[in-house]
C-alpha positions in Angstrom: 89.5 102.0 89.4 91.2 98.8 90.4 93.4 98.1 93.4 96.7 98.6 91.6 95.6 101.9 90.2 94.6 103.1 93.7 98.0 102.0 95.1 99.8 103.9 92.2 97.7 107.0 92.8 98.5 107.0 96.5 102.2 106.5 95.8 102.2 109.5 93.4 100.4 111.7 96.0 102.7 110.6 98.8 106.3 110.5 97.5 107.7 109.7 101.0 106.1 106.3 100.9 107.2 103.3 98.9 105.0 101.2 96.8 105.4 98.3 99.3 104.3 100.6 102.2 101.2 101.8 100.3 100.3 98.3 99.3 100.5 97.3 103.0 98.3 100.2 104.0 95.7 99.4 101.4 95.7 95.7 102.4 95.2 96.6 106.0 92.4 99.0 105.2 90.4 96.4 103.2 91.2 93.5 105.6 89.9 95.5 108.5 86.6 96.2 106.6 86.2 92.6 105.7 87.1 91.5 109.2 84.5 93.7 110.8 81.8 92.6 108.3 82.7 88.9 108.9 82.0 89.6 112.6 78.5 90.9 111.6 79.7 94.4 112.3 79.3 97.7 110.5 82.0 100.0 109.0 81.1 103.7 108.7 83.3 106.2 106.8 81.9 109.6 107.4 81.1 111.5 104.1 81.6 108.3 102.1 79.2 105.7 103.3 78.6 102.6 105.5 79.3 98.9 104.8 77.2 96.3 106.5 75.8 92.8 105.7 72.3 91.6 105.0 70.9 88.1 105.4 69.5 86.3 102.4 67.0 83.4 103.0 67.5 80.0 101.6 65.5 79.6 98.4 64.9 77.5 95.4 66.8 78.8 92.3 67.3 77.4 88.8 70.3 76.5 86.7 70.2 78.9 83.7 71.7 76.3 81.4 69.5 73.3 82.2 66.5 75.0 83.8 66.9 72.5 86.6 65.8 73.6 90.1 68.6 73.9 92.6 68.7 74.8 96.3 70.5 78.0 97.2 71.7 78.1 100.8 71.0 81.1 103.1 73.9 83.5 103.3 75.0 86.9 104.3 75.9 89.4 101.6 77.8 92.7 101.8 75.7 95.9 101.5 76.9 99.5 101.0 74.9 102.6 101.7 76.4 105.8 100.4 76.7 108.8 102.7 74.9 112.1 102.1 78.1 113.9 100.8 78.6 111.1 98.2 75.0 111.2 97.0 75.2 115.0 96.7 78.4 114.9 94.7 77.1 112.1 92.4 74.0 114.1 91.6 75.5 117.5 90.9 
């Protein structure tokens, strides 16, 4: 599912809301998750899962086209841990 499909589904299930209102709600939702993660925080949605970040060390990688060694900087990457209810539903 892509973002526009999510918006359309929410509009269909909530006829009292316009497409513009639903798009704003979805944008706020995702912006808040990204904002909290950028502050090195954690977002937990009960029954769904938890978003957090993990640190990756700087390392020496390689360019797949040339085989040349390149330095890869240290960075933080998003991490998602599914909740128990999601794991149970996925493995039914």
